[in-house]
N, C-alpha and C positions, 0 to 999 in steps of 0.2 A: 571479510568478503560476504556478500549476500549468498545464503544457501538456497532459499526459495522465496517466491512471491506469489501470493494468492489474491485474486480480485474477489472481494466479498460483496460489493454492492456498486451499482452504477445508477446514478440519479441525475436529473437535470434540475439545478437550482438556478442561480444567476448564470453559472457556467455549467458545463458538463462536470460532474463531481464523481470521483471514483475512490472507493474505500479499499485500501490495500493492507494486507497483513504480510509483513516482511520478517523472515526468519534469518537471523545472523548466526554465524558460527562461533563468534568470540565476543564477549562484552566490550573489549577494547578496540573492536574494529569499527571504523568510521567510514568505510568505503561504500557509500550508497549514493550513486549519481544517476538518477533515472533520466531516460529520454523517451518522450511519447511519440508514437507513430500511428498514422491512420492510412490504411491501404484498403480501398473499397469500403466495406462496412466493418472491417476488422481493426480494432484498436489494440495496440501492443505497447508494452513497456520493455525497454532494453537498457542494458547497462552501458554507460558512456565509457567506463574504464576497460571493459572487455569486449563490448560490441555485441554481446550475446543477448538474444531475445529471452526475457525471463517469464513473461506471461502475456496472454492475449484474450480478448473477448469480442464477440460479435455484438454490434450496436443495433438497436432498433431504429426506426425512421426518425422519431423525435430526438433521440440521443445523437444520431448522425447529423441531423439538422443543426442542433446546438453546437456540435463540434466544428462544423463547417462555418457557421455564422461567427462564432467567437474566436476560433483558431487557438483556443487555450483550453486547458483542463485543470481542474482543481484536484490535486492528489491529497487525500487524507490518509496518512500512513500510521500504522500501529507497529512499532518495532518490538520484536521478541527475540530472545537468545536461547539457543538450545542448551539444555542443562540448567537453566534458571527459571524458565516459564513453562507452562503446561499445566497438567492436572496435579493438584495437591493430593497426595495420598494420606498424609497425616495432618489433620487440621488442629492447629494450636491456637486456641482463642486468646485474644488480648483481654485481660481481665478488666481493664478500664472501660472497654467498649462492650464487652460481652459478646463479641463477634469474632470470627476468624477473618484474617486479612490475607489478600494475595500479594505477590510481589508487584512492585510498581512497574508499569510499562511506559515507554516513551512514545508520545504521539507527536506527529509532525504534520503540518499542513502547508502546501506550497502550490502556487500557480505556475504551470509549465506551458510553454508553447508546444503546439502539435506540429510535427513534421509530416507533410502529406507526401505519399509515395505515388 
């Protein structure tokens, strides 16, 4: 199950584009089904499985116009798991590269329809 969602950036590209950071509780959990809502100028992401609103952000005029025009949003999601990702306290370099590496994170991009309230 999703523990928390943070909105990192809101841009207007071809569509309204929102960068999300999603923290999961367990690496074997696959239950992330977002639903996008727009009420006034407040954009929110809720979970389809629980119906709970996970995060929201206020849009400016340009972003609101793009959302109303296209009626879709591009979600760019970066998944992370508690206990696996975060700050590395001990850096162990890979000898072949000569640099330290972080754990891989899963990225996901999807176009979702916006539900207007």
